[in-house]
py3Dmol code that shows the C-alpha trace and the ligand (Angstrom):
import py3Dmol

protein = """\
ATOM      1  CA  UNK A   1      62.296   5.351 -24.210  1.00  0.00           C
ATOM      2  CA  UNK A   2      60.320   8.032 -22.260  1.00  0.00           C
ATOM      3  CA  UNK A   3      56.921   6.922 -23.333  1.00  0.00           C
ATOM      4  CA  UNK A   4      57.672   3.029 -23.298  1.00  0.00           C
ATOM      5  CA  UNK A   5      55.713   1.431 -20.524  1.00  0.00           C
ATOM      6  CA  UNK A   6      58.581  -0.856 -19.801  1.00  0.00           C
ATOM      7  CA  UNK A   7      61.016   1.891 -19.450  1.00  0.00           C
ATOM      8  CA  UNK A   8      59.824   5.545 -18.135  1.00  0.00           C
ATOM      9  CA  UNK A   9      56.108   5.112 -18.886  1.00  0.00           C
ATOM     10  CA  UNK A  10      56.054   9.098 -19.071  1.00  0.00           C
ATOM     11  CA  UNK A  11      55.321  11.779 -21.526  1.00  0.00           C
ATOM     12  CA  UNK A  12      57.002  15.021 -22.523  1.00  0.00           C
ATOM     13  CA  UNK A  13      54.291  17.227 -20.812  1.00  0.00           C
ATOM     14  CA  UNK A  14      54.900  15.345 -17.451  1.00  0.00           C
ATOM     15  CA  UNK A  15      58.741  15.752 -17.712  1.00  0.00           C
ATOM     16  CA  UNK A  16      58.449  19.179 -18.590  1.00  0.00           C
ATOM     17  CA  UNK A  17      56.070  19.815 -15.847  1.00  0.00           C
ATOM     18  CA  UNK A  18      58.377  18.195 -13.353  1.00  0.00           C
ATOM     19  CA  UNK A  19      61.270  20.243 -14.386  1.00  0.00           C
ATOM     20  CA  UNK A  20      59.276  23.308 -14.469  1.00  0.00           C
ATOM     21  CA  UNK A  21      58.438  22.808 -10.726  1.00  0.00           C
ATOM     22  CA  UNK A  22      62.076  22.608  -9.631  1.00  0.00           C
ATOM     23  CA  UNK A  23      63.481  26.129  -9.493  1.00  0.00           C
ATOM     24  CA  UNK A  24      67.131  24.960  -9.484  1.00  0.00           C
ATOM     25  CA  UNK A  25      66.520  23.177 -12.882  1.00  0.00           C
ATOM     26  CA  UNK A  26      64.693  26.017 -14.240  1.00  0.00           C
ATOM     27  CA  UNK A  27      67.701  28.320 -13.565  1.00  0.00           C
ATOM     28  CA  UNK A  28      70.301  25.729 -14.774  1.00  0.00           C
ATOM     29  CA  UNK A  29      68.254  25.225 -18.071  1.00  0.00           C
ATOM     30  CA  UNK A  30      67.839  28.851 -18.791  1.00  0.00           C
ATOM     31  CA  UNK A  31      71.671  29.327 -18.197  1.00  0.00           C
ATOM     32  CA  UNK A  32      72.344  26.807 -20.786  1.00  0.00           C
ATOM     33  CA  UNK A  33      69.659  27.256 -23.187  1.00  0.00           C
ATOM     34  CA  UNK A  34      68.199  30.709 -22.319  1.00  0.00           C
ATOM     35  CA  UNK A  35      64.645  29.585 -22.202  1.00  0.00           C
ATOM     36  CA  UNK A  36      62.358  27.652 -19.678  1.00  0.00           C
ATOM     37  CA  UNK A  37      62.416  23.918 -19.618  1.00  0.00           C
ATOM     38  CA  UNK A  38      60.918  22.448 -22.905  1.00  0.00           C
ATOM     39  CA  UNK A  39      60.519  19.097 -24.842  1.00  0.00           C
ATOM     40  CA  UNK A  40      63.323  20.705 -27.217  1.00  0.00           C
ATOM     41  CA  UNK A  41      65.972  21.567 -24.742  1.00  0.00           C
ATOM     42  CA  UNK A  42      65.375  18.666 -22.289  1.00  0.00           C
ATOM     43  CA  UNK A  43      65.664  16.065 -25.104  1.00  0.00           C
ATOM     44  CA  UNK A  44      68.902  17.872 -26.211  1.00  0.00           C
ATOM     45  CA  UNK A  45      70.179  17.751 -22.789  1.00  0.00           C
ATOM     46  CA  UNK A  46      69.311  14.068 -22.471  1.00  0.00           C
ATOM     47  CA  UNK A  47      71.016  13.152 -25.727  1.00  0.00           C
ATOM     48  CA  UNK A  48      74.094  15.141 -24.908  1.00  0.00           C
ATOM     49  CA  UNK A  49      74.328  13.223 -21.564  1.00  0.00           C
ATOM     50  CA  UNK A  50      74.034   9.911 -23.377  1.00  0.00           C
ATOM     51  CA  UNK A  51      76.867  10.861 -25.836  1.00  0.00           C
ATOM     52  CA  UNK A  52      78.936  11.451 -22.787  1.00  0.00           C
ATOM     53  CA  UNK A  53      78.736   7.772 -21.516  1.00  0.00           C
ATOM     54  CA  UNK A  54      81.680   5.640 -21.742  1.00  0.00           C
ATOM     55  CA  UNK A  55      81.890   3.693 -25.106  1.00  0.00           C
ATOM     56  CA  UNK A  56      81.169   0.053 -24.097  1.00  0.00           C
ATOM     57  CA  UNK A  57      83.320  -1.731 -26.757  1.00  0.00           C
ATOM     58  CA  UNK A  58      85.722  -1.101 -29.592  1.00  0.00           C
ATOM     59  CA  UNK A  59      82.876  -1.979 -32.143  1.00  0.00           C
ATOM     60  CA  UNK A  60      80.743   0.959 -30.610  1.00  0.00           C
ATOM     61  CA  UNK A  61      83.686   3.344 -31.114  1.00  0.00           C
ATOM     62  CA  UNK A  62      84.052   2.146 -34.526  1.00  0.00           C
ATOM     63  CA  UNK A  63      80.401   2.519 -35.262  1.00  0.00           C
ATOM     64  CA  UNK A  64      80.643   6.218 -33.902  1.00  0.00           C
ATOM     65  CA  UNK A  65      83.186   7.107 -36.577  1.00  0.00           C
ATOM     66  CA  UNK A  66      86.416   6.089 -34.992  1.00  0.00           C
ATOM     67  CA  UNK A  67      87.950   3.937 -37.820  1.00  0.00           C
ATOM     68  CA  UNK A  68      90.956   3.135 -35.911  1.00  0.00           C
ATOM     69  CA  UNK A  69      89.103   1.544 -33.134  1.00  0.00           C
ATOM     70  CA  UNK A  70      89.090  -1.813 -34.932  1.00  0.00           C
ATOM     71  CA  UNK A  71      91.899  -3.585 -36.939  1.00  0.00           C
ATOM     72  CA  UNK A  72      91.424  -4.052 -40.852  1.00  0.00           C
ATOM     73  CA  UNK A  73      90.884  -7.682 -40.273  1.00  0.00           C
ATOM     74  CA  UNK A  74      88.291  -7.190 -37.647  1.00  0.00           C
ATOM     75  CA  UNK A  75      86.534  -4.687 -40.113  1.00  0.00           C
ATOM     76  CA  UNK A  76      86.777  -7.326 -42.783  1.00  0.00           C
ATOM     77  CA  UNK A  77      84.975  -9.895 -40.301  1.00  0.00           C
ATOM     78  CA  UNK A  78      82.277  -7.357 -39.719  1.00  0.00           C
ATOM     79  CA  UNK A  79      81.640  -7.122 -43.639  1.00  0.00           C
ATOM     80  CA  UNK A  80      81.519 -10.924 -43.637  1.00  0.00           C
ATOM     81  CA  UNK A  81      79.145 -11.125 -40.766  1.00  0.00           C
ATOM     82  CA  UNK A  82      76.996  -8.814 -42.765  1.00  0.00           C
ATOM     83  CA  UNK A  83      77.344 -10.341 -46.161  1.00  0.00           C
ATOM     84  CA  UNK A  84      76.850 -14.043 -45.152  1.00  0.00           C
ATOM     85  CA  UNK A  85      73.571 -12.755 -43.527  1.00  0.00           C
ATOM     86  CA  UNK A  86      74.455 -13.459 -39.919  1.00  0.00           C
ATOM     87  CA  UNK A  87      72.741  -9.967 -39.206  1.00  0.00           C
ATOM     88  CA  UNK A  88      69.368 -11.342 -40.431  1.00  0.00           C
ATOM     89  CA  UNK A  89      69.203 -12.772 -36.883  1.00  0.00           C
ATOM     90  CA  UNK A  90      72.000 -11.095 -34.995  1.00  0.00           C
ATOM     91  CA  UNK A  91      70.863  -7.453 -35.432  1.00  0.00           C
ATOM     92  CA  UNK A  92      70.411  -4.201 -33.631  1.00  0.00           C
ATOM     93  CA  UNK A  93      72.462  -2.430 -31.191  1.00  0.00           C
ATOM     94  CA  UNK A  94      72.980  -5.459 -29.215  1.00  0.00           C
ATOM     95  CA  UNK A  95      73.851  -7.609 -32.357  1.00  0.00           C
ATOM     96  CA  UNK A  96      70.848  -9.959 -31.398  1.00  0.00           C
ATOM     97  CA  UNK A  97      68.393 -10.274 -28.640  1.00  0.00           C
ATOM     98  CA  UNK A  98      65.422  -9.052 -30.535  1.00  0.00           C
ATOM     99  CA  UNK A  99      63.870 -12.043 -32.080  1.00  0.00           C
ATOM    100  CA  UNK A 100      63.261 -15.662 -31.845  1.00  0.00           C
ATOM    101  CA  UNK A 101      64.456 -18.244 -34.383  1.00  0.00           C
ATOM    102  CA  UNK A 102      64.744 -21.978 -34.856  1.00  0.00           C
ATOM    103  CA  UNK A 103      68.057 -23.694 -34.103  1.00  0.00           C
ATOM    104  CA  UNK A 104      68.677 -25.981 -37.179  1.00  0.00           C
ATOM    105  CA  UNK A 105      66.644 -23.816 -39.720  1.00  0.00           C
ATOM    106  CA  UNK A 106      68.901 -25.423 -42.392  1.00  0.00           C
ATOM    107  CA  UNK A 107      70.303 -28.551 -40.839  1.00  0.00           C
ATOM    108  CA  UNK A 108      69.408 -30.837 -37.971  1.00  0.00           C
ATOM    109  CA  UNK A 109      71.305 -29.831 -35.069  1.00  0.00           C
ATOM    110  CA  UNK A 110      69.804 -32.167 -32.550  1.00  0.00           C
ATOM    111  CA  UNK A 111      70.369 -35.399 -34.594  1.00  0.00           C
ATOM    112  CA  UNK A 112      74.082 -34.250 -35.447  1.00  0.00           C
ATOM    113  CA  UNK A 113      74.556 -33.674 -31.579  1.00  0.00           C
ATOM    114  CA  UNK A 114      74.186 -37.298 -31.071  1.00  0.00           C
ATOM    115  CA  UNK A 115      72.610 -37.022 -27.576  1.00  0.00           C
ATOM    116  CA  UNK A 116      68.891 -37.591 -26.679  1.00  0.00           C
ATOM    117  CA  UNK A 117      66.880 -34.427 -26.812  1.00  0.00           C
ATOM    118  CA  UNK A 118      65.950 -32.937 -23.425  1.00  0.00           C
ATOM    119  CA  UNK A 119      63.029 -30.517 -22.395  1.00  0.00           C
ATOM    120  CA  UNK A 120      65.504 -27.617 -22.741  1.00  0.00           C
ATOM    121  CA  UNK A 121      66.000 -28.457 -26.256  1.00  0.00           C
ATOM    122  CA  UNK A 122      62.290 -27.790 -26.930  1.00  0.00           C
ATOM    123  CA  UNK A 123      63.020 -24.044 -26.375  1.00  0.00           C
ATOM    124  CA  UNK A 124      60.042 -21.689 -26.751  1.00  0.00           C
ATOM    125  CA  UNK A 125      57.675 -24.643 -27.207  1.00  0.00           C
ATOM    126  CA  UNK A 126      58.002 -25.111 -23.527  1.00  0.00           C
ATOM    127  CA  UNK A 127      56.380 -21.795 -22.963  1.00  0.00           C
ATOM    128  CA  UNK A 128      53.828 -21.534 -25.853  1.00  0.00           C
ATOM    129  CA  UNK A 129      53.077 -25.267 -26.428  1.00  0.00           C
ATOM    130  CA  UNK A 130      52.848 -24.509 -30.181  1.00  0.00           C
ATOM    131  CA  UNK A 131      54.345 -27.007 -32.249  1.00  0.00           C
ATOM    132  CA  UNK A 132      55.935 -24.289 -34.576  1.00  0.00           C
ATOM    133  CA  UNK A 133      57.997 -23.085 -31.541  1.00  0.00           C
ATOM    134  CA  UNK A 134      59.808 -26.327 -31.067  1.00  0.00           C
ATOM    135  CA  UNK A 135      63.502 -25.841 -30.933  1.00  0.00           C
ATOM    136  CA  UNK A 136      62.959 -22.294 -31.316  1.00  0.00           C
ATOM    137  CA  UNK A 137      65.272 -19.861 -29.186  1.00  0.00           C
ATOM    138  CA  UNK A 138      65.813 -16.228 -28.480  1.00  0.00           C
ATOM    139  CA  UNK A 139      68.631 -15.126 -30.703  1.00  0.00           C
ATOM    140  CA  UNK A 140      71.326 -14.235 -28.260  1.00  0.00           C
ATOM    141  CA  UNK A 141      73.004 -10.824 -28.134  1.00  0.00           C
ATOM    142  CA  UNK A 142      76.550 -11.290 -29.312  1.00  0.00           C
ATOM    143  CA  UNK A 143      77.989  -8.534 -27.001  1.00  0.00           C
ATOM    144  CA  UNK A 144      80.743 -10.072 -24.928  1.00  0.00           C
ATOM    145  CA  UNK A 145      80.287 -13.344 -26.451  1.00  0.00           C
ATOM    146  CA  UNK A 146      83.988 -13.897 -26.504  1.00  0.00           C
ATOM    147  CA  UNK A 147      83.973 -14.100 -22.841  1.00  0.00           C
ATOM    148  CA  UNK A 148      80.698 -16.404 -22.512  1.00  0.00           C
ATOM    149  CA  UNK A 149      81.821 -20.044 -23.606  1.00  0.00           C
ATOM    150  CA  UNK A 150      80.381 -22.603 -23.615  1.00  0.00           C
ATOM    151  CA  UNK A 151      77.871 -21.846 -26.213  1.00  0.00           C
ATOM    152  CA  UNK A 152      74.110 -22.439 -27.259  1.00  0.00           C
ATOM    153  CA  UNK A 153      71.286 -23.159 -24.981  1.00  0.00           C
ATOM    154  CA  UNK A 154      72.735 -26.694 -24.067  1.00  0.00           C
ATOM    155  CA  UNK A 155      76.455 -25.228 -23.398  1.00  0.00           C
ATOM    156  CA  UNK A 156      77.564 -28.044 -25.934  1.00  0.00           C
ATOM    157  CA  UNK A 157      79.695 -25.868 -28.148  1.00  0.00           C
ATOM    158  CA  UNK A 158      82.965 -25.245 -26.316  1.00  0.00           C
ATOM    159  CA  UNK A 159      84.645 -22.302 -28.417  1.00  0.00           C
ATOM    160  CA  UNK A 160      83.541 -19.265 -30.446  1.00  0.00           C
ATOM    161  CA  UNK A 161      85.297 -20.883 -33.411  1.00  0.00           C
ATOM    162  CA  UNK A 162      83.012 -23.767 -33.202  1.00  0.00           C
ATOM    163  CA  UNK A 163      79.990 -21.774 -32.517  1.00  0.00           C
ATOM    164  CA  UNK A 164      80.573 -19.828 -35.704  1.00  0.00           C
ATOM    165  CA  UNK A 165      81.080 -22.926 -37.723  1.00  0.00           C
ATOM    166  CA  UNK A 166      78.057 -24.524 -36.441  1.00  0.00           C
ATOM    167  CA  UNK A 167      76.057 -21.317 -37.288  1.00  0.00           C
ATOM    168  CA  UNK A 168      77.177 -21.461 -40.936  1.00  0.00           C
ATOM    169  CA  UNK A 169      76.107 -25.186 -40.964  1.00  0.00           C
ATOM    170  CA  UNK A 170      72.663 -25.024 -39.136  1.00  0.00           C
ATOM    171  CA  UNK A 171      71.561 -21.419 -39.637  1.00  0.00           C
ATOM    172  CA  UNK A 172      72.810 -20.440 -42.957  1.00  0.00           C
ATOM    173  CA  UNK A 173      73.125 -23.910 -44.441  1.00  0.00           C
ATOM    174  CA  UNK A 174      76.245 -23.258 -46.228  1.00  0.00           C
ATOM    175  CA  UNK A 175      80.090 -23.922 -46.108  1.00  0.00           C
ATOM    176  CA  UNK A 176      82.364 -21.037 -45.740  1.00  0.00           C
ATOM    177  CA  UNK A 177      86.266 -20.776 -46.162  1.00  0.00           C
ATOM    178  CA  UNK A 178      88.122 -21.155 -42.771  1.00  0.00           C
ATOM    179  CA  UNK A 179      89.605 -17.816 -43.333  1.00  0.00           C
ATOM    180  CA  UNK A 180      86.196 -16.165 -43.389  1.00  0.00           C
ATOM    181  CA  UNK A 181      85.058 -17.877 -40.239  1.00  0.00           C
ATOM    182  CA  UNK A 182      88.368 -16.637 -38.388  1.00  0.00           C
ATOM    183  CA  UNK A 183      87.664 -13.208 -39.525  1.00  0.00           C
ATOM    184  CA  UNK A 184      84.145 -13.387 -38.097  1.00  0.00           C
ATOM    185  CA  UNK A 185      85.509 -14.568 -34.867  1.00  0.00           C
ATOM    186  CA  UNK A 186      87.984 -11.666 -34.707  1.00  0.00           C
ATOM    187  CA  UNK A 187      85.118  -9.210 -35.307  1.00  0.00           C
ATOM    188  CA  UNK A 188      82.903 -10.957 -32.545  1.00  0.00           C
ATOM    189  CA  UNK A 189      86.039 -10.345 -30.305  1.00  0.00           C
ATOM    190  CA  UNK A 190      85.473  -6.605 -30.807  1.00  0.00           C
ATOM    191  CA  UNK A 191      82.097  -6.744 -29.050  1.00  0.00           C
ATOM    192  CA  UNK A 192      83.756  -7.248 -25.846  1.00  0.00           C
ATOM    193  CA  UNK A 193      83.042  -4.255 -23.285  1.00  0.00           C
ATOM    194  CA  UNK A 194      86.381  -2.312 -23.058  1.00  0.00           C
ATOM    195  CA  UNK A 195      86.532  -2.667 -19.274  1.00  0.00           C
ATOM    196  CA  UNK A 196      86.086  -6.559 -19.564  1.00  0.00           C
ATOM    197  CA  UNK A 197      88.578  -6.654 -22.401  1.00  0.00           C
ATOM    198  CA  UNK A 198      91.284  -5.217 -20.045  1.00  0.00           C
ATOM    199  CA  UNK A 199      90.568  -7.568 -17.121  1.00  0.00           C
ATOM    200  CA  UNK A 200      89.484 -10.819 -19.082  1.00  0.00           C
ATOM    201  CA  UNK A 201      86.503 -11.009 -16.425  1.00  0.00           C
ATOM    202  CA  UNK A 202      83.178 -12.714 -17.302  1.00  0.00           C
ATOM    203  CA  UNK A 203      80.417 -10.098 -17.764  1.00  0.00           C
TER     204      UNK A 203
END
"""
ligand_1 = """\
43
HEC
C 68.507 -17.787 -38.775
C 68.974 -17.102 -37.468
C 70.461 -16.983 -37.258
C 71.434 -16.708 -38.160
C 71.338 -16.413 -39.659
C 72.678 -16.789 -37.476
N 72.271 -16.990 -36.007
Fe 73.644 -17.213 -34.510
N 72.262 -17.863 -33.333
C 70.887 -18.139 -33.557
C 70.286 -18.770 -32.565
C 68.639 -18.999 -32.555
C 71.059 -18.838 -31.540
C 70.833 -19.609 -30.222
C 71.230 -21.088 -30.308
C 71.057 -21.858 -29.066
O 71.019 -21.201 -27.882
O 70.922 -22.999 -28.904
C 72.439 -18.419 -32.194
C 73.671 -18.365 -31.322
C 74.836 -17.871 -31.936
C 76.083 -17.905 -31.125
C 76.239 -18.447 -29.581
C 75.882 -17.426 -28.615
C 75.847 -17.947 -27.292
O 75.899 -17.006 -26.417
O 75.542 -19.063 -27.208
C 77.026 -17.386 -31.821
C 78.328 -16.994 -31.517
C 76.296 -16.998 -33.046
N 75.091 -17.451 -33.095
C 76.992 -16.280 -34.135
C 76.587 -16.344 -35.621
C 77.051 -15.931 -36.695
C 78.622 -15.601 -36.722
C 76.316 -16.096 -37.793
C 76.699 -16.030 -39.251
C 77.586 -16.902 -39.653
C 75.107 -16.466 -37.224
N 75.223 -16.659 -35.873
C 73.940 -16.616 -37.973
C 70.179 -17.589 -34.840
C 71.062 -17.342 -35.840
"""
view = py3Dmol.view(width=600, height=400)
view.addModel(protein, "pdb")
view.setStyle({"model": 0}, {"cartoon": {"style": "trace"}})
view.addModel(ligand_1, "xyz")
view.setStyle({"model": 1}, {"stick": {}})
view.zoomTo()
view.show()
């Protein structure tokens, strides 16, 4: 994070030097850690601050050890989400958003949709012009997904239930019991930020 050129593009020596040049910071760090600013105490302070930030969703609270943050069914849905392999693509802290994948890896989504293909349907191909990138899209993050219908790049899927069913058909290439799909939908609803869960607002 600190060294990432897209984030702070900095280094620990530079950060320590900046804190050390600020008399008030030096005295505050000394009063808490009993030592001058260093990489060790500054990274501890940063981590402590980050842990104090409000929990974004019930699922985040669950991951941090609050077993009561989600119901037994929602938890079962999370287990299904993992065991069916949704996590192969929707992964990491944002449950997606970190890779590109072909829509219709295991079934022809575009033929089944029944409307002619558009330029937008070509996905990443529009950017790279590589044939292997045709119909390839960024795997979306599923945070707040319960509030963001309609789904997919073409907005052709009206409900979360239908989106999950389409994922089984085209991305996993296998059927699943209705009950399992329902549990997965219940899990996906735990990814809504708590402030939005209360108001029902779109993110
Ligand atoms: C092989 C990779 C892959 C797998 C496996 C996969 N997905 Fe997806 N998922 C995608 C891609 C790519 C999209 C974006 C499709 C588009 O925009 O047209 C997507 C879109 C979605 C969406 C719609 C999100 C939106 O905002 O439009 C949901 C919901 C979803 N996936 C849930 C699941 C679930 C649940 C599973 C497991 C049953 C699953 N996915 C398995 C790649 C995958």
